[in-house]
C-alpha positions as CSV (number, residue, x, y, z in Angstrom):
1,M,-0.2,0.1,-0.1
2,E,1.3,3.5,-1.0
3,K,1.9,6.3,1.4
4,A,-0.8,8.4,0.0
5,E,-3.3,5.6,-0.1
6,I,-2.7,4.5,3.6
7,L,-2.9,8.4,4.3
8,L,-6.3,8.7,2.7
9,N,-7.5,5.4,4.6
10,W,-6.6,7.1,7.9
11,I,-8.3,10.5,6.5
12,E,-11.6,8.6,5.5
13,D,-11.5,6.4,8.5
14,T,-10.8,9.4,11.1
15,Y,-12.6,11.9,10.0
16,G,-14.7,10.5,7.6
17,S,-13.5,12.8,4.1
18,P,-10.5,15.0,3.5
19,E,-13.0,17.7,3.2
20,E,-14.3,17.1,6.7
21,L,-10.7,17.4,7.9
22,A,-9.8,20.4,5.8
23,K,-12.6,22.1,8.1
24,I,-11.5,20.7,11.3
25,L,-7.6,22.5,10.0
26,D,-9.3,25.4,9.2
27,F,-10.9,25.8,12.5
28,G,-7.3,24.8,13.8
29,I,-6.1,27.8,11.9
30,E,-9.0,30.1,13.5
31,M,-7.3,29.2,17.3
32,L,-4.0,30.5,16.4
33,F,-5.6,34.0,16.0
34,Y,-6.2,34.2,19.6
35,L,-2.7,33.1,21.2
36,E,-1.9,34.7,24.4
37,E,0.8,37.1,23.9
38,D,4.6,35.6,23.8
39,A,3.1,32.2,24.4
40,F,5.1,31.4,21.1
41,D,7.4,33.0,18.5
42,R,5.5,35.1,15.6
43,K,7.8,33.2,12.7
44,E,6.7,29.5,14.7
45,V,3.1,30.6,13.9
46,Q,3.4,31.7,10.4
47,Q,5.2,28.5,10.0
48,V,2.5,26.4,11.4
49,V,-0.3,28.1,9.5
50,A,1.6,27.7,6.2
51,A,2.0,23.9,7.0
52,I,-1.6,23.8,7.8
53,R,-2.9,25.9,5.0
54,G,-0.9,23.9,2.3
55,I,-2.8,20.8,4.1
56,V,-6.1,22.4,3.5
57,V,-5.2,23.5,0.1
58,G,-4.1,19.7,-1.1
59,L,-7.2,18.3,0.8
60,R,-9.8,20.2,-1.3
61,G,-7.3,20.2,-4.3
């Protein structure tokens, strides 16, 4: 089984569909806007958001 197939099976088993996982990841991005000051370095948060956004775009693509 290819890694992509394993990932897709996990997504479907856990979240029902890639679109549902994308919704949850979008919610995670929204949560990041409400972090307390100085909890993380701004650059670290931006890197996490960029990674999540890339996954969301890939799931919807």
